[in-house]
C-alpha positions as CSV (number, residue, x, y, z in Angstrom):
1,M,-27.7,143.5,18.6
2,A,-28.7,140.4,20.6
3,Q,-25.6,138.7,19.1
4,R,-23.4,141.5,20.3
5,N,-24.7,141.3,23.8
6,K,-24.1,137.5,23.8
7,Q,-20.6,138.0,22.4
8,K,-19.8,140.6,25.1
9,D,-21.3,138.4,27.7
10,L,-19.2,135.5,26.5
11,L,-16.0,137.6,26.4
12,T,-16.8,139.0,29.9
13,R,-17.3,135.5,31.2
14,L,-14.0,134.3,29.6
15,S,-12.1,137.2,31.0
16,D,-13.6,136.7,34.5
17,A,-12.7,133.0,34.3
18,G,-9.1,133.9,33.2
19,E,-8.8,136.3,36.0
20,E,-9.9,133.8,38.5
21,A,-7.6,131.2,37.1
22,L,-4.7,133.6,37.3
23,S,-5.5,134.5,40.9
24,R,-5.6,130.9,41.8
25,V,-2.3,130.1,40.1
26,A,-0.7,133.2,41.7
27,G,-1.9,132.3,45.1
28,S,-0.7,128.7,45.0
29,P,2.4,127.7,47.0
30,A,3.9,126.0,44.0
31,T,3.9,129.3,42.1
32,T,5.5,131.0,45.0
33,R,8.3,128.4,45.1
34,L,8.7,128.7,41.3
35,I,9.1,132.4,41.5
36,E,11.6,132.2,44.3
37,S,13.7,129.6,42.5
38,V,13.7,131.7,39.3
39,G,14.9,134.7,41.4
40,G,17.6,132.6,43.0
41,M,18.7,131.2,39.6
42,R,19.0,134.8,38.3
43,E,21.4,135.7,41.1
44,R,23.5,132.6,40.4
45,V,23.6,133.4,36.7
46,D,24.7,136.9,37.5
47,D,27.5,135.5,39.7
48,M,28.6,133.2,37.0
49,Q,28.7,136.0,34.4
50,K,31.0,138.0,36.7
51,K,33.3,135.1,37.1
52,V,33.4,134.4,33.4
53,R,34.2,138.0,32.6
54,G,37.2,137.6,34.9
55,I,38.5,134.6,33.0
56,D,39.5,136.9,30.1
57,A,41.8,138.9,32.3
58,L,43.3,135.7,33.8
59,E,43.9,134.3,30.3
60,Q,45.8,137.4,29.4
61,R,47.9,137.2,32.5
62,V,48.7,133.6,31.9
63,A,49.7,134.3,28.3
64,T,52.1,137.0,29.5
65,L,53.6,134.8,32.1
66,E,54.0,132.0,29.6
67,K,56.0,134.3,27.3
68,R,58.2,135.4,30.2
69,V,58.9,131.7,31.2
70,D,59.7,130.9,27.5
71,E,62.2,133.8,27.4
72,L,63.8,132.7,30.7
73,A,64.0,129.1,29.5
74,K,65.9,130.0,26.3
75,P,69.7,129.4,26.5
76,K,71.5,132.7,26.4
77,R,74.4,133.3,24.1
78,A,77.4,135.0,25.5
79,T,78.5,137.9,23.5
80,A,82.2,138.6,22.8
81,G,82.3,141.6,25.1
82,R,80.9,139.6,28.0
83,T,83.3,136.7,27.5
84,R,86.4,138.9,27.5
85,A,85.2,140.9,30.5
86,A,84.4,137.8,32.5
87,T,87.9,136.2,32.1
88,P,90.8,138.0,33.8
89,K,93.6,139.1,31.5
90,P,97.1,138.1,32.4
91,T,99.2,141.1,33.4
92,S,102.8,141.6,32.3
93,T,104.0,141.5,35.9
94,S,102.8,138.0,36.4
95,R,105.5,135.3,36.5
96,S,105.4,132.3,34.4
97,T,105.8,129.0,36.2
98,T,107.4,127.2,33.3
99,R,111.2,127.5,32.7
100,K,112.6,128.2,29.4
101,K,115.2,125.8,28.0
102,P,118.5,127.4,27.3
103,T,119.3,127.4,23.6
104,T,122.5,125.8,22.5
């Protein structure tokens, strides 16, 4: 039983010393600065996460725009219907400027 009392006394003394040490550390200005800087770092990391999440949406938009630019950069082939519609057809009432040679 004497040993148990000594053990309890030792544990009590260690816990008291630990509590005192923790209270000294918690009360020091260096600890206060450390906690403030960790809090500020947390806010900055949150801001970075929000910005990084936005990058995915921007990458999708850029990919879409690149496809559109590629489509616009391709040379377009004229279809037969468009070519005929674009050139005016000669009418039967139009006069020819060249004269025909008389046949002999």
